[in-house]
C-alpha positions as CSV (number, residue, x, y, z in Angstrom):
1,M,-23.5,-133.0,5.3
2,T,-19.8,-131.7,4.2
3,E,-19.9,-128.8,1.7
4,T,-18.2,-129.6,-1.6
5,K,-15.4,-127.7,-2.3
6,R,-15.5,-126.1,-5.4
7,I,-12.7,-125.4,-8.2
8,E,-12.4,-122.1,-8.9
9,P,-12.7,-122.1,-13.1
10,R,-10.2,-121.0,-14.6
11,T,-7.8,-121.3,-18.1
12,L,-3.8,-121.8,-18.0
13,K,-1.9,-118.4,-19.1
14,G,-1.4,-118.7,-22.5
15,F,-4.3,-120.4,-23.4
16,R,-7.7,-119.4,-24.0
17,D,-11.5,-119.8,-24.4
18,F,-13.6,-118.5,-27.3
19,L,-16.3,-117.1,-26.6
20,P,-19.4,-117.0,-29.8
21,E,-18.4,-113.0,-30.5
22,T,-14.4,-114.5,-31.1
23,M,-15.5,-117.7,-32.4
24,I,-17.7,-116.3,-35.2
25,P,-14.9,-114.1,-36.9
26,R,-12.3,-116.9,-36.6
27,E,-14.3,-119.3,-38.6
28,W,-15.1,-117.0,-41.0
29,I,-11.1,-116.1,-41.6
30,I,-10.6,-120.0,-41.5
31,D,-13.8,-120.5,-44.2
32,T,-12.2,-117.5,-46.0
33,A,-8.5,-119.0,-46.0
34,R,-9.8,-122.7,-47.0
35,R,-11.9,-121.2,-50.1
36,V,-8.8,-119.7,-51.5
37,Y,-6.4,-122.6,-50.7
38,R,-9.0,-124.7,-52.3
39,S,-9.4,-122.3,-55.6
40,Y,-5.5,-123.3,-56.1
41,G,-5.8,-126.7,-55.6
42,F,-4.7,-127.4,-52.5
43,A,-6.1,-130.1,-50.8
44,P,-6.8,-131.2,-46.9
45,I,-4.6,-133.5,-44.7
46,D,-4.9,-133.6,-40.9
47,T,-2.0,-135.0,-38.6
48,P,-2.1,-136.1,-35.3
49,A,-1.2,-133.7,-32.4
50,L,1.4,-135.9,-30.7
51,E,4.5,-136.6,-32.5
52,Y,7.2,-139.2,-31.2
53,L,9.7,-136.7,-30.2
54,E,12.3,-137.5,-32.7
55,I,10.1,-136.4,-35.6
56,L,10.3,-132.9,-33.7
57,T,13.1,-131.8,-32.2
58,G,15.7,-130.0,-33.9
59,K,14.0,-129.5,-36.9
60,G,13.0,-125.4,-36.2
61,S,15.5,-123.9,-33.7
62,D,16.7,-124.0,-30.4
63,E,14.5,-121.8,-29.4
64,T,10.9,-124.4,-30.7
65,D,12.8,-126.8,-28.9
66,K,12.8,-125.4,-25.7
67,Q,9.2,-124.2,-26.0
68,M,8.0,-127.8,-27.0
69,Y,5.5,-129.5,-24.9
70,R,7.0,-132.8,-24.5
71,F,6.0,-136.2,-22.1
72,Q,6.9,-139.2,-21.6
73,D,3.5,-141.4,-22.0
74,H,1.7,-144.7,-20.3
75,G,4.1,-146.6,-22.6
76,G,7.0,-144.5,-21.6
77,R,7.3,-143.4,-24.8
78,W,8.5,-139.5,-25.3
79,V,6.2,-137.4,-27.3
80,G,5.6,-133.9,-28.1
81,M,2.7,-131.7,-29.1
82,R,3.2,-130.0,-32.8
83,F,4.7,-126.6,-32.5
84,D,4.2,-126.0,-36.2
85,L,2.5,-127.6,-39.4
86,T,5.4,-128.1,-41.5
87,V,7.4,-130.5,-39.6
88,P,4.6,-132.7,-39.6
89,L,4.1,-132.2,-43.2
90,A,7.4,-133.7,-43.7
91,R,7.0,-136.6,-41.6
92,F,3.4,-137.2,-43.7
93,A,4.9,-136.3,-47.1
94,A,7.7,-139.1,-46.5
95,Q,5.2,-141.7,-45.2
96,H,2.8,-141.4,-47.9
97,I,4.0,-139.8,-51.2
98,G,4.0,-142.7,-52.7
99,Q,0.8,-142.9,-52.7
100,L,0.2,-139.2,-53.3
101,G,2.6,-138.5,-55.9
102,T,4.1,-135.3,-56.6
103,P,3.7,-132.4,-56.8
104,F,1.2,-132.5,-54.2
105,K,-0.3,-129.3,-53.0
106,R,-2.1,-129.8,-49.2
107,Y,-3.6,-127.1,-46.9
108,H,-3.7,-127.7,-43.3
109,V,-5.8,-125.6,-40.4
110,A,-5.1,-127.2,-36.9
111,T,-4.3,-126.3,-33.5
112,V,-0.1,-125.8,-32.6
113,W,1.9,-125.5,-29.1
114,R,4.7,-123.4,-27.9
115,G,5.6,-122.5,-24.3
116,E,6.5,-119.1,-25.0
117,N,6.3,-115.9,-23.6
118,T,2.9,-114.5,-23.8
119,Q,2.7,-111.3,-25.7
120,R,0.3,-109.2,-27.7
121,G,-1.4,-111.4,-30.4
122,R,0.9,-114.5,-29.5
123,Y,-0.4,-117.3,-27.0
124,R,0.7,-120.6,-26.4
125,E,-2.2,-122.7,-28.0
126,F,-2.6,-120.9,-31.3
127,M,-4.0,-122.2,-34.9
128,Q,-1.9,-122.0,-37.8
129,C,-3.9,-122.0,-41.8
130,D,-1.1,-123.4,-44.0
131,F,-0.6,-124.3,-47.4
132,D,2.3,-126.3,-49.2
133,T,3.7,-127.6,-52.8
134,I,6.1,-130.7,-52.0
135,G,7.8,-132.4,-54.8
136,T,9.3,-129.3,-56.8
137,T,11.9,-126.9,-57.2
138,A,10.3,-125.1,-59.8
139,V,10.2,-121.3,-59.4
140,A,6.5,-121.2,-60.3
141,A,5.5,-122.7,-57.0
142,D,7.4,-119.8,-55.4
143,I,5.6,-117.3,-57.3
144,E,2.1,-119.2,-56.9
145,T,3.0,-119.2,-53.0
146,A,2.9,-115.6,-53.2
147,L,0.1,-114.7,-55.1
148,V,-1.9,-117.0,-52.9
149,I,-0.9,-114.9,-49.8
150,G,-2.4,-111.8,-51.9
151,E,-5.6,-113.5,-52.5
152,L,-5.8,-114.6,-49.0
153,F,-5.7,-111.3,-48.0
154,R,-8.0,-109.3,-50.4
155,A,-10.5,-112.3,-49.6
156,L,-10.5,-110.8,-45.9
157,S,-11.0,-107.3,-47.7
158,I,-7.2,-106.1,-46.5
159,S,-5.6,-104.3,-49.2
160,D,-3.2,-102.3,-47.4
161,F,-0.5,-105.0,-46.3
162,T,3.2,-106.0,-47.9
163,I,4.2,-109.3,-48.5
164,R,8.3,-109.0,-47.9
165,V,10.3,-111.2,-49.5
166,N,13.8,-112.3,-49.8
167,N,15.9,-116.0,-50.8
168,R,17.9,-117.6,-48.3
169,Q,20.4,-118.3,-51.2
170,V,21.3,-115.0,-51.1
171,L,22.1,-114.6,-47.5
172,T,23.9,-117.9,-47.1
173,G,25.7,-116.7,-50.8
174,L,26.9,-113.6,-49.4
175,L,27.7,-114.8,-45.8
176,E,30.3,-117.4,-47.7
177,R,31.6,-114.5,-49.1
178,F,32.3,-112.8,-46.3
179,G,34.1,-115.9,-44.7
180,L,30.9,-116.8,-42.3
181,A,29.6,-119.8,-44.2
182,D,30.1,-122.2,-40.7
183,R,28.0,-119.3,-38.6
184,S,25.4,-119.0,-41.2
185,T,22.5,-120.4,-38.3
186,A,23.6,-118.0,-35.6
187,I,23.9,-114.8,-37.5
188,L,20.4,-115.6,-39.4
189,R,18.8,-116.1,-36.2
190,A,20.6,-113.2,-35.0
191,L,19.3,-111.0,-38.0
192,D,15.8,-112.2,-37.9
193,K,15.4,-110.1,-34.3
194,L,16.2,-107.0,-36.4
195,D,12.5,-105.5,-36.4
196,K,12.4,-106.4,-32.9
197,I,15.6,-105.6,-31.1
198,G,17.1,-103.4,-33.3
199,R,20.7,-102.6,-35.0
200,E,22.8,-102.5,-32.3
201,K,21.6,-105.6,-30.1
202,V,21.3,-107.6,-33.1
203,A,25.0,-106.9,-34.0
204,D,26.3,-107.7,-30.2
205,E,24.2,-110.9,-30.8
206,M,26.1,-111.5,-33.9
207,I,29.5,-110.8,-32.1
208,A,28.9,-112.7,-28.7
209,A,26.6,-115.9,-30.7
210,A,28.1,-116.3,-33.6
211,G,32.1,-115.4,-33.0
212,T,31.1,-112.6,-35.9
213,T,34.0,-109.6,-35.3
214,A,32.1,-106.1,-35.5
215,E,33.2,-105.6,-39.0
216,Q,32.1,-108.9,-40.2
217,A,28.3,-107.8,-38.0
218,G,28.5,-104.6,-39.7
219,Q,28.5,-106.2,-43.1
220,V,25.3,-108.8,-42.6
221,L,23.8,-105.4,-41.6
222,K,24.7,-103.5,-44.0
223,L,23.3,-105.8,-46.4
224,A,20.2,-106.0,-44.5
225,E,19.2,-102.6,-44.2
226,L,19.9,-101.9,-48.1
227,T,16.2,-99.8,-49.2
228,G,14.5,-98.7,-52.3
229,T,12.1,-99.9,-55.0
230,N,12.1,-103.8,-56.0
231,D,14.0,-103.1,-59.2
232,E,16.5,-101.0,-57.5
233,M,17.0,-103.4,-54.7
234,L,17.8,-106.4,-57.6
235,V,20.4,-104.4,-58.7
236,A,22.1,-103.8,-55.4
237,L,21.8,-107.3,-54.4
238,D,22.9,-108.4,-58.7
239,Q,26.4,-105.9,-57.8
240,L,26.7,-107.5,-54.0
241,A,26.1,-111.2,-55.6
242,T,28.7,-111.0,-57.9
243,G,31.2,-113.9,-57.5
244,S,28.7,-116.0,-55.8
245,E,26.7,-118.2,-57.6
246,T,24.6,-119.2,-54.6
247,A,23.5,-115.4,-54.2
248,Q,23.2,-115.0,-57.8
249,A,21.1,-117.7,-57.8
250,G,18.7,-116.4,-55.2
251,V,18.8,-113.1,-57.0
252,A,17.7,-114.3,-60.4
253,R,14.8,-116.1,-58.4
254,L,13.7,-113.0,-56.8
255,A,13.7,-111.1,-60.2
256,E,11.6,-114.1,-61.7
257,L,9.0,-113.5,-58.7
258,V,8.5,-109.8,-58.9
259,S,8.3,-110.0,-62.6
260,A,5.8,-113.0,-62.6
261,T,3.7,-111.9,-59.8
262,K,3.0,-108.4,-61.1
263,A,2.1,-110.0,-64.5
264,A,0.1,-112.3,-62.4
265,G,-1.8,-109.1,-61.0
266,L,-0.2,-108.7,-57.4
267,P,-0.5,-104.9,-57.0
268,A,3.6,-103.7,-56.9
269,E,2.8,-102.2,-53.6
270,N,1.8,-105.5,-51.8
271,L,5.4,-107.1,-52.6
272,K,8.9,-105.5,-51.6
273,I,12.1,-107.4,-51.6
274,T,13.7,-106.7,-47.8
275,P,17.3,-108.2,-47.4
276,S,16.7,-108.2,-43.4
277,I,13.7,-110.7,-43.9
278,A,16.3,-114.1,-42.8
279,R,12.7,-116.3,-40.7
280,G,14.3,-118.0,-37.5
281,L,13.8,-121.8,-38.1
282,D,16.6,-123.6,-39.7
283,Y,14.9,-125.4,-42.5
284,Y,14.3,-122.9,-45.1
285,T,16.6,-122.6,-48.1
286,G,15.2,-120.3,-50.6
287,T,12.7,-118.0,-51.0
288,I,10.9,-116.5,-47.6
289,F,8.2,-114.4,-46.7
290,E,6.5,-112.1,-44.1
291,T,3.2,-110.5,-44.3
292,F,2.8,-107.4,-42.3
293,L,-0.4,-105.1,-42.2
294,G,0.1,-101.2,-43.0
295,E,-1.8,-100.4,-40.6
296,L,-0.5,-101.8,-37.8
297,P,2.8,-102.9,-38.5
298,G,3.8,-103.2,-35.0
299,I,1.7,-106.6,-34.4
300,G,4.5,-108.3,-36.6
301,S,4.1,-110.9,-39.7
302,V,0.7,-112.4,-39.9
303,C,1.3,-114.3,-43.1
304,S,4.8,-116.4,-43.4
305,G,6.9,-119.1,-44.9
306,G,9.2,-119.9,-47.2
307,R,11.0,-122.7,-49.5
308,Y,12.5,-125.5,-48.0
309,D,14.5,-128.2,-49.9
310,N,16.0,-130.6,-47.4
311,L,13.5,-130.7,-44.6
312,A,11.7,-134.6,-45.7
313,G,15.4,-135.8,-45.8
314,L,15.3,-136.4,-42.6
315,Y,12.7,-139.0,-43.1
316,T,13.1,-140.6,-46.5
317,K,16.1,-141.2,-49.1
318,E,13.8,-139.4,-51.7
319,H,14.0,-135.7,-52.4
320,L,11.2,-133.7,-51.5
321,P,11.8,-130.2,-51.7
322,G,8.9,-127.8,-50.5
323,I,7.9,-124.4,-50.2
324,G,4.5,-122.9,-48.2
325,A,3.3,-120.3,-46.0
326,S,0.7,-120.4,-42.8
327,L,-1.8,-117.8,-41.8
328,G,-1.3,-116.8,-38.1
329,L,-4.8,-116.7,-37.4
330,D,-4.9,-115.5,-33.8
331,R,-2.4,-112.7,-34.6
332,L,-4.4,-111.5,-37.6
333,L,-7.7,-111.8,-35.9
334,A,-5.8,-109.7,-33.3
335,A,-4.9,-107.1,-35.4
336,L,-8.4,-107.1,-37.2
337,E,-9.6,-106.2,-33.8
338,E,-7.0,-103.4,-33.2
339,L,-8.5,-101.6,-36.1
340,G,-11.9,-102.2,-35.4
341,K,-12.8,-104.1,-38.6
342,I,-14.4,-107.3,-36.6
343,E,-18.4,-106.7,-36.0
344,K,-19.6,-107.8,-32.5
345,V,-22.0,-110.6,-32.8
346,S,-22.7,-113.5,-31.2
347,T,-24.5,-115.3,-33.6
348,P,-24.5,-116.9,-36.8
349,A,-27.6,-116.3,-37.8
350,P,-28.7,-112.8,-39.3
351,V,-32.6,-113.3,-38.6
352,F,-34.4,-113.4,-35.3
353,L,-37.9,-115.2,-35.3
354,A,-39.9,-114.2,-32.3
355,F,-42.2,-116.2,-30.5
356,F,-45.6,-114.5,-29.9
357,E,-48.6,-116.5,-30.1
358,A,-48.0,-120.1,-27.7
359,T,-50.8,-121.6,-29.9
360,R,-49.3,-121.2,-33.6
361,L,-45.1,-123.0,-32.4
362,N,-46.0,-125.2,-35.1
363,D,-47.0,-122.0,-37.8
364,Y,-43.7,-120.1,-36.3
365,L,-41.2,-123.5,-37.2
366,A,-42.8,-124.0,-40.9
367,L,-42.2,-120.2,-41.3
368,A,-38.7,-120.7,-39.9
369,S,-37.6,-123.5,-42.2
370,T,-39.4,-121.7,-45.5
371,I,-36.6,-118.7,-44.4
372,R,-33.9,-121.3,-44.2
373,R,-34.6,-123.1,-47.5
374,S,-34.3,-119.8,-49.1
375,G,-30.4,-119.8,-48.0
376,I,-31.0,-117.4,-44.8
377,G,-29.9,-118.2,-41.5
378,V,-32.7,-117.5,-38.9
379,E,-33.0,-118.4,-34.9
380,F,-35.9,-119.0,-33.2
381,Y,-37.3,-118.0,-29.5
382,P,-37.8,-121.0,-28.0
383,E,-40.5,-119.3,-25.7
384,P,-43.5,-117.0,-25.7
385,K,-42.0,-114.0,-23.8
386,K,-43.1,-110.5,-23.9
387,L,-42.2,-109.3,-26.7
388,G,-39.6,-106.8,-25.4
389,A,-37.6,-109.2,-23.7
390,Q,-37.1,-110.9,-26.7
391,L,-36.1,-108.2,-28.5
392,K,-33.5,-107.0,-26.1
393,Y,-32.3,-110.5,-26.5
394,A,-32.2,-110.1,-30.1
395,D,-30.0,-107.0,-29.7
396,R,-27.8,-108.3,-27.5
397,R,-26.8,-110.9,-29.7
398,G,-26.4,-109.2,-32.6
399,F,-29.0,-110.1,-34.7
400,K,-29.4,-107.7,-38.1
401,L,-33.3,-108.3,-38.7
402,A,-36.2,-109.2,-36.8
403,V,-39.7,-111.3,-38.1
404,V,-42.3,-110.4,-35.6
405,I,-45.5,-112.3,-36.0
406,G,-48.7,-111.6,-33.2
407,G,-52.6,-112.6,-33.3
408,N,-53.3,-110.0,-35.8
409,E,-50.7,-110.4,-37.9
410,W,-51.6,-114.3,-38.5
411,E,-54.9,-113.4,-39.4
412,S,-53.8,-111.1,-42.0
413,G,-51.3,-113.2,-43.6
414,T,-48.7,-110.4,-42.6
415,A,-45.1,-110.0,-41.0
416,Q,-43.3,-107.1,-39.4
417,V,-39.7,-107.6,-40.4
418,K,-37.7,-104.8,-38.4
419,V,-34.1,-103.7,-39.0
420,L,-32.9,-103.8,-35.6
421,A,-29.9,-101.3,-35.8
422,T,-32.5,-98.5,-37.0
423,A,-35.9,-100.1,-35.6
424,E,-37.3,-99.3,-38.8
425,S,-40.5,-101.8,-40.3
426,H,-41.7,-103.7,-42.5
427,S,-45.1,-105.1,-43.3
428,V,-45.3,-107.7,-45.9
429,P,-46.8,-111.0,-46.9
430,L,-46.0,-113.9,-45.0
431,A,-45.0,-115.7,-48.3
432,E,-42.7,-112.5,-49.4
433,V,-40.7,-112.5,-45.9
434,P,-37.9,-114.3,-47.3
435,A,-37.4,-112.2,-49.9
436,K,-38.2,-109.3,-47.9
437,L,-35.3,-110.6,-45.9
438,S,-32.9,-111.0,-48.4
439,E,-33.2,-107.6,-49.9
440,L,-32.4,-106.0,-46.6
441,L,-29.2,-108.1,-45.6
442,S,-27.8,-107.6,-49.3
443,A,-28.9,-103.5,-48.5
444,A,-26.8,-104.0,-45.0
445,R,-23.6,-105.5,-46.8
């Protein structure tokens, strides 16, 4: 008999399997993002993973066009896999805005794909957690975007973060003054790499790709390298913007955003005007954001976005300006793991119920149901194995508490509640088990 040739189990480069100990914190981040977005009135939507290729190409940058997964389907149509959630949103809004009305606030948590080189915190398949406001140019929408980002990180128990903010109008207006308006796209793409490749290489790219002179590249970089408090930055930018209505409008917008976010409770240290922020995608037109973790700035921005007032114009005559941001789930998770802020557990339930007396199966199941009805997750072991083996399983999975009831306990109407991290044990009446579990779990938080 011919032996079956087995296929080596492996994943594609840039793609990953997620074990429970990774999926549990991923879902915690997603659930937190959804809760924050909903609290501001953003409603959930979804769109297909595949779009007609013409919907996606030419909307991000030359780089995203190169990275896009594309193919012909069985009907011979060229299709592409979405590389972000903003371009599909523009198509979605153009198609459905008559039914939705404006302003329309949406959030979208979904997977996207880019065939880029893999590196720390970056993969070819990754999830984004987006929120956007469509149908208004009001500065209040820009301000609220910054507030949502701040609230999101506070909800994730992260206080050391900086939202770097800039405005494309400032950059565009000043490039007009420098005589570089016709080369703004290439210049801004180069400028967006300043943190990654440094001043000298950015200047070289501006000269090579945008055709600037060394002096012009120096002017742009001098702007990008301005430093100071937000008030000092506004004064410096206002002086530079003199003579350009576009740049002055951008500075005024930044000033409103700084003032309003402070009034709304966003700490001043969490928001910083940063002229070097350009965002590489071509569709941004106004306020732009990038968010960095203070303890781990090298991992890059973990929440980025901005205003795009013309993107939907590719699909409809109706003017549908928008602004929003995207939480980079996988990059943030990689950062939190590196910082040791992710608890290693393989179970979403905090309580383990051992199966000790085979003849008491129904009693164990009834107790498990009672515990769950009290709002506490509990996993019941399916076989009456030796207690040592069951507790080893519980410890390996990361349960916080274990409930142990043997023959004597059933007879006396009591249970042993064990704190697995310390081996501390409490004997309590069966009727009081849910309350004791709640008390111990609260103390462990």
